[in-house]
Rosetta silent file (secondary structure, phi, psi, omega in degrees, C-alpha in Angstrom):
SEQUENCE: XXXXXXXXXXXXXXXXXXXXXXXXXXXXXXXXXXXXXXXXXXXXXXXXXXXXXXXXXXXXXXXXXXXXXXXXXXXXXXXXXXXXXXXXXXXXXXXXXXXXXXXXXXXXXXXXXXXX
SCORE:     score description
SCORE:     0.000 S_00000001
   1 L     0.000  130.829  178.786   72.351  -12.329  -28.127 S_00000001
   2 L   -96.555  132.725  177.064   68.908  -10.984  -27.240 S_00000001
   3 L  -103.227  144.337  178.596   67.731  -11.285  -23.668 S_00000001
   4 L   -76.935  149.317  177.246   64.103  -11.633  -22.739 S_00000001
   5 L   -62.711  151.685 -178.699   62.595   -9.003  -20.470 S_00000001
   6 L   -63.802  -43.815 -179.148   62.503   -9.940  -16.801 S_00000001
   7 E  -144.976  154.189  177.679   58.754   -9.507  -16.505 S_00000001
   8 E  -114.347  115.846 -176.989   55.834   -8.599  -18.740 S_00000001
   9 E   -76.675  156.043  175.739   53.406   -6.171  -17.162 S_00000001
  10 E  -153.624  168.871  173.207   49.629   -6.266  -17.490 S_00000001
  11 E  -118.714  132.500  175.682   46.514   -4.737  -15.998 S_00000001
  12 E  -101.329  110.568 -178.154   43.805   -6.887  -14.464 S_00000001
  13 E   -91.581  115.723  179.937   40.495   -5.079  -14.940 S_00000001
  14 L   -79.475  161.718 -174.878   37.967   -6.106  -12.319 S_00000001
  15 L   -58.980  -28.913 -176.696   34.233   -6.275  -13.040 S_00000001
  16 L   -92.943    5.476  173.514   33.538   -3.044  -11.109 S_00000001
  17 L   107.530  -17.942  179.303   36.120   -1.011  -13.031 S_00000001
  18 L   -68.505  140.693  177.822   39.175   -1.109  -10.763 S_00000001
  19 E  -114.800  128.115  179.210   42.425   -1.957  -12.553 S_00000001
  20 E  -107.485  137.957  176.865   45.195   -3.810  -10.725 S_00000001
  21 E   -80.341  139.196  178.986   48.829   -3.804  -11.873 S_00000001
  22 E  -147.315  176.737  179.023   50.401   -7.186  -12.384 S_00000001
  23 E  -151.756  150.414  173.916   53.274   -8.979  -14.048 S_00000001
  24 E  -111.232  126.131 -179.600   54.113  -12.319  -15.598 S_00000001
  25 E   -84.723  162.307 -178.808   57.598  -13.617  -14.859 S_00000001
  26 L   -56.870  -28.692 -179.988   59.715  -15.527  -17.403 S_00000001
  27 L   -81.926    2.402  177.787   58.920  -18.829  -15.649 S_00000001
  28 L    96.368  -16.103  179.003   55.182  -18.214  -16.216 S_00000001
  29 L   -67.570  153.073 -175.907   54.323  -17.309  -12.633 S_00000001
  30 E  -136.446  152.730  174.050   52.168  -14.226  -12.203 S_00000001
  31 E  -144.227  158.039  178.748   51.319  -11.724   -9.520 S_00000001
  32 E  -140.042  143.160  178.950   48.985   -8.780   -9.113 S_00000001
  33 E   -88.987  105.164  178.520   49.021   -5.955   -6.548 S_00000001
  34 E   -75.399  -37.685 -178.508   45.657   -6.064   -4.775 S_00000001
  35 E  -137.819   86.462 -175.863   46.590   -3.320   -2.308 S_00000001
  36 L   -60.384  -29.629 -178.884   49.613   -1.310   -3.504 S_00000001
  37 L   -63.252  -39.214 -178.835   49.577    0.919   -0.423 S_00000001
  38 L  -100.971   -3.455  179.105   50.252   -2.022    1.882 S_00000001
  39 L    74.573   24.695 -179.802   52.111   -4.138   -0.684 S_00000001
  40 E   -91.803  139.575 -179.144   49.561   -6.921   -0.602 S_00000001
  41 E  -151.067 -179.805  177.384   49.098   -9.041   -3.674 S_00000001
  42 E  -124.344  146.129  178.893   48.073  -12.361   -5.125 S_00000001
  43 E  -130.739  159.427  176.844   50.246  -14.859   -6.960 S_00000001
  44 E  -155.954  165.624 -179.899   49.646  -17.938   -9.073 S_00000001
  45 L   -68.412  -27.445  179.588   51.565  -20.448  -11.195 S_00000001
  46 L  -142.654  163.401  175.636   50.134  -18.933  -14.398 S_00000001
  47 H   -62.787  -40.347 -179.938   48.288  -15.825  -15.544 S_00000001
  48 H   -61.361  -42.168  178.463   45.237  -17.961  -16.344 S_00000001
  49 H   -67.481  -37.060  177.037   45.140  -19.361  -12.800 S_00000001
  50 H   -62.836  -47.890 -178.915   45.560  -15.864  -11.377 S_00000001
  51 H   -62.463  -32.773  179.750   42.729  -14.520  -13.518 S_00000001
  52 H   -61.810  -24.523  178.499   40.497  -17.414  -12.434 S_00000001
  53 L   -79.179   -3.288  179.778   40.616  -15.999   -8.908 S_00000001
  54 L  -125.831   87.445 -177.019   38.953  -12.799  -10.108 S_00000001
  55 L   -55.369  137.597  177.676   35.539  -13.665  -11.599 S_00000001
  56 L    65.263   15.863  176.664   34.569  -11.588  -14.646 S_00000001
  57 L   -87.984  156.324  175.605   37.979   -9.868  -14.760 S_00000001
  58 E  -130.167  152.308 -179.944   39.882   -9.337  -17.980 S_00000001
  59 E  -103.799  136.264  176.874   43.582   -8.904  -18.637 S_00000001
  60 E  -117.556  119.460  176.225   44.962   -6.081  -20.740 S_00000001
  61 E   -94.680  137.700 -177.543   48.474   -6.453  -22.110 S_00000001
  62 H   -57.345  -37.878 -177.284   50.195   -3.173  -23.105 S_00000001
  63 H   -68.785  -20.927  176.263   51.251   -4.472  -26.510 S_00000001
  64 H   -68.599  -40.854  177.627   47.594   -5.198  -27.393 S_00000001
  65 H   -61.869  -46.650 -178.924   46.743   -1.508  -27.042 S_00000001
  66 H   -60.442  -44.831  179.997   49.693   -0.528  -29.203 S_00000001
  67 H   -57.650  -46.781 -179.554   48.742   -3.067  -31.872 S_00000001
  68 H   -61.658  -42.113 -179.891   45.184   -1.712  -32.039 S_00000001
  69 H   -67.882  -36.904  178.273   46.373    1.896  -32.335 S_00000001
  70 H   -66.839  -42.128  177.645   48.875    0.995  -35.069 S_00000001
  71 H   -61.129  -42.419  178.694   46.218   -0.846  -37.091 S_00000001
  72 H   -60.327  -44.700  178.877   43.934    2.186  -36.750 S_00000001
  73 H   -61.274  -50.428 -177.350   46.680    4.516  -38.013 S_00000001
  74 H   -60.801  -42.142  178.874   47.591    2.368  -41.009 S_00000001
  75 H   -60.914  -45.403 -179.488   43.936    1.952  -41.978 S_00000001
  76 H   -66.183  -42.893 -179.266   43.338    5.696  -41.803 S_00000001
  77 H   -62.506  -41.300  179.112   46.541    6.519  -43.724 S_00000001
  78 H   -63.741  -39.425 -179.760   45.647    4.092  -46.491 S_00000001
  79 H   -68.372  -40.173 -177.480   42.174    5.597  -46.784 S_00000001
  80 H   -75.663  -55.807 -172.738   43.447    9.183  -46.823 S_00000001
  81 L    66.882  168.286  179.350   46.606    8.966  -48.892 S_00000001
  82 L   -69.186  137.542  177.652   48.660   12.104  -49.489 S_00000001
  83 L   -61.492  149.579  179.413   46.556   15.133  -50.457 S_00000001
  84 L   -57.703  132.633  178.368   46.809   16.206  -54.067 S_00000001
  85 L    85.073   -1.328  179.310   49.749   18.552  -54.602 S_00000001
  86 L   -96.778  137.320  176.578   51.441   17.561  -51.321 S_00000001
  87 L   -62.884  132.691  179.543   54.949   16.157  -51.320 S_00000001
  88 H   -62.200  -37.700 -179.204   54.875   12.499  -50.319 S_00000001
  89 H   -68.235  -37.576  177.232   57.964   12.993  -48.143 S_00000001
  90 H   -66.141  -43.047  178.112   56.360   15.946  -46.312 S_00000001
  91 H   -59.923  -44.692 -178.839   53.164   13.887  -45.827 S_00000001
  92 H   -66.491  -39.022  177.572   55.230   10.964  -44.560 S_00000001
  93 H   -58.339  -42.809  178.444   57.217   13.199  -42.145 S_00000001
  94 H   -63.061  -40.168 -179.061   53.955   14.345  -40.555 S_00000001
  95 H   -73.865  -29.758  175.461   52.797   10.762  -40.213 S_00000001
  96 H   -64.352  -38.211  176.755   56.117    9.635  -38.723 S_00000001
  97 H   -63.627  -41.411  178.225   55.605   12.189  -35.950 S_00000001
  98 H   -64.681  -40.999  178.457   52.105   10.798  -35.372 S_00000001
  99 H   -63.716  -43.755  179.069   53.503    7.251  -35.338 S_00000001
 100 H   -60.772  -38.136  179.182   56.191    8.211  -32.823 S_00000001
 101 H   -66.073  -33.502  178.921   53.515    9.685  -30.526 S_00000001
 102 H   -73.622  -41.644 -177.373   51.573    6.398  -30.626 S_00000001
 103 H   -69.799  -41.503 -178.550   54.630    4.233  -29.966 S_00000001
 104 L  -135.814   80.632 -177.159   55.977    6.372  -27.119 S_00000001
 105 H   -62.453  -29.486  179.210   53.351    8.796  -25.802 S_00000001
 106 H   -64.165  -38.012  178.820   55.572    9.780  -22.858 S_00000001
 107 H   -65.213  -39.658  178.555   58.225   11.037  -25.292 S_00000001
 108 H   -64.814  -41.615  179.544   55.619   13.120  -27.117 S_00000001
 109 H   -66.054  -38.416 -179.043   54.396   14.667  -23.833 S_00000001
 110 H   -68.242  -32.689  177.449   57.931   15.544  -22.737 S_00000001
 111 H   -67.888  -36.602  178.902   58.564   17.338  -26.022 S_00000001
 112 H   -66.111  -41.607 -178.360   55.414   19.411  -25.493 S_00000001
 113 H   -75.991  -26.221  177.900   56.450   20.414  -21.965 S_00000001
 114 L   -83.083   -5.249 -177.380   60.040   21.093  -23.058 S_00000001
 115 L    83.177   13.558 -177.065   58.798   23.318  -25.830 S_00000001
 116 L   -83.644    0.000    0.000   60.024   20.788  -28.431 S_00000001
């Protein structure tokens, strides 16, 4: 049995550039931290209603960024193809490392600092 995540995080980008952290709960309700230092926030019955309270703001979902980066990688890989005389498996190994860095950038950074 697969369980749904408790909340889905997002960033609410305000018109002047500030980004606020927020989350959508499984029941559809949403909240955003307006002032994280003091723990003040705004809530609404839906993400759309929450966003309506912030004129000209846009919502960024983390999985949208990942999707865009994956499409970019696949497009570039298809255009490049393996260089002549290069083993396809060696070429693919290099690209798997690149793919892993896109999917989990924190893991890639920890390997660099660990000397991995």
